[in-house]
C-alpha positions as CSV (number, residue, x, y, z in Angstrom):
1,M,0.3,5.5,-10.9
2,D,0.1,9.7,-10.2
3,W,-2.3,10.8,-7.9
4,A,-4.4,12.1,-10.5
5,T,-4.9,8.7,-12.0
6,A,-5.4,7.0,-8.4
7,A,-8.0,9.6,-7.9
8,S,-9.8,8.6,-11.0
9,Q,-9.9,4.6,-10.4
10,L,-11.1,6.0,-7.1
11,G,-13.6,8.1,-7.9
12,V,-12.4,10.6,-5.7
13,T,-10.6,14.2,-6.0
14,V,-6.7,14.3,-5.2
15,G,-7.0,16.2,-2.3
16,K,-9.2,12.9,-0.7
17,V,-6.0,10.6,-2.3
18,R,-3.5,13.3,-0.4
19,T,-5.8,12.4,2.9
20,M,-5.9,8.9,2.2
21,I,-1.8,8.5,2.1
22,R,-1.8,10.7,5.2
23,E,-3.9,8.7,6.6
24,H,-2.1,5.1,5.7
25,E,-5.0,3.9,3.9
26,L,-2.7,4.3,0.4
27,A,0.8,5.1,0.1
28,A,3.4,6.7,-2.1
29,A,6.9,6.6,-2.7
30,V,8.9,8.4,-5.7
31,P,10.0,6.0,-7.7
32,P,13.2,5.9,-9.7
33,G,13.7,8.4,-12.8
34,I,10.3,10.0,-11.9
35,K,9.0,13.2,-10.2
36,G,6.7,13.1,-7.6
37,Q,5.3,10.8,-5.7
38,H,3.5,7.6,-7.2
39,I,0.8,5.2,-5.5
40,P,1.5,1.4,-7.1
41,A,-1.8,0.4,-9.1
42,L,-1.9,-3.1,-7.7
43,F,-2.9,-1.0,-4.0
44,I,-6.6,-0.3,-5.7
45,Q,-9.0,-2.9,-7.0
46,D,-12.4,-2.6,-8.0
47,G,-12.5,0.8,-7.3
48,L,-11.2,0.6,-4.0
49,P,-8.0,0.2,-1.8
50,V,-7.1,-3.4,-1.8
51,K,-9.1,-5.0,1.5
52,G,-6.7,-4.9,4.7
53,L,-4.2,-2.7,3.0
54,G,-5.2,0.0,5.3
55,G,-4.6,-1.7,8.5
56,L,-1.7,-3.3,7.4
57,L,-0.1,0.0,6.5
58,H,-1.0,1.9,10.1
59,V,0.7,-1.7,12.1
60,L,3.7,-0.8,9.7
61,H,4.1,2.8,10.3
62,D,3.1,2.1,14.2
63,G,6.7,0.2,14.1
64,G,8.7,3.0,12.4
65,Y,8.5,1.8,8.4
66,D,8.2,4.7,6.1
67,D,6.1,4.1,2.6
68,R,9.0,3.6,0.6
69,E,10.1,0.7,2.6
70,I,6.5,-0.4,3.3
71,I,6.1,-0.7,-0.6
72,A,9.3,-2.3,-1.2
73,W,8.2,-5.3,1.5
74,L,4.9,-5.4,0.0
75,F,6.5,-6.0,-4.2
76,L,10.0,-7.8,-3.1
77,D,9.5,-9.9,0.0
78,D,8.7,-13.7,-1.2
79,D,8.7,-15.8,2.1
80,L,4.9,-16.0,1.4
81,P,3.4,-18.5,-1.6
82,G,3.8,-15.2,-3.4
83,R,4.2,-11.3,-2.6
84,P,2.0,-10.1,0.3
85,I,0.8,-7.4,-2.3
86,D,-0.6,-10.8,-4.2
87,A,-1.9,-12.1,-0.9
88,L,-3.9,-9.0,-0.1
89,R,-5.4,-8.7,-3.3
90,E,-6.3,-12.4,-3.4
91,N,-7.9,-12.4,-0.1
92,R,-5.4,-13.9,1.5
93,G,-4.6,-11.3,4.2
94,S,-4.1,-13.2,7.2
95,E,-0.6,-14.5,7.1
96,V,0.4,-11.0,5.7
97,K,-0.9,-8.9,8.6
98,R,0.7,-11.7,11.0
99,R,4.0,-11.2,9.5
100,A,3.7,-7.3,9.4
101,Q,2.7,-7.4,13.1
102,A,6.3,-9.4,14.0
103,M,8.4,-7.2,11.7
104,A,6.6,-3.7,13.6
105,L,8.0,-5.4,17.1
């Protein structure tokens, strides 16, 4: 979703979304064939960023990963039972965080 849609779902301004991306509370990347950065819709749940997403983003950014790489891992890695983003949304983030810490070393 674009930043304006994310802002609407979060109940904040677009400027606040920009700050949330800069402070690694959310991640954004430019999808193929679309102009401008977008935030994956699954990063927002019940009007808030998914629980544990911010901490995970900080760990992976500290490990040298950029937003595009982090988003790809969250949606494409299937070593867990399911994708990491699904585990976070289902409040099963412990294993996701452990794997992120191992990747960041």
